[in-house]
N, C-alpha and C positions, 0 to 999 in steps of 0.2 A: 614551807608554811604554803605555797603554792598564791602568797597574795604579791599580784602587781602594784607598786608603789613607789614611788620615788620625793619621797614627806622628805626624809633626812635630807636631802639634795637640797628641796627647796625652802630647806630652815639651812641651809650651810649660810653661814657668812661670810665667808671669803670666801662662797664657789669651788671649795676643795672638792666633791663629790659628784664625778662621770659614772654618768652610765651609758654601761655598750653592750649594743647587740648582739647579742645570739640568736641564731639560726636557732625556732623550737623549742625556746625560754627567755622568759624574763631574763630583760634586762638585766644585764649582772651592773653592779655599782665599785665605783672601786676610788680611793681615797686617794687624790695626789698629796704627795707627805709632805711641801718642801710648800704646799700652800696651805695645809693644814696646819692651825692654831691650836687644838686638842678646848676648846672650849665644850665643848659638846653638846654644843646649842643640836646638834642630827638625836641625839638619843632618845631624850621625851615624843617626838615623835610618830615614832617606831611604834605603826601598831599589833608587829609580832615581836617586837623587842630586842631586835635578831643584831643592835648595833650598843656596841659596847666602844668604849673611851679608853685606850693604856697611855698610860705614862711614862716620855723616853726613858726613864730612868725606870722604870721593872723591866726592860723591852732589855734595857740594859743585864739587868742583873739577872736575868735568866738566859741570854746568851753568854755571858762567863758559867753558866753552873756546867 
């Protein structure tokens, strides 16, 4: 959406979201899965509505299909 923002990182209680610089594009977010606790604090601050939290159980179910 062309929005340059890092509000999800700022809201993350465990500092699990990091942004990696990419030449010619806005920095890209990455989640450190070993640090993320799935609390969802990153979801509501996103002005683009681009952040969702998917529980591990849902991922395990989709992997098995």
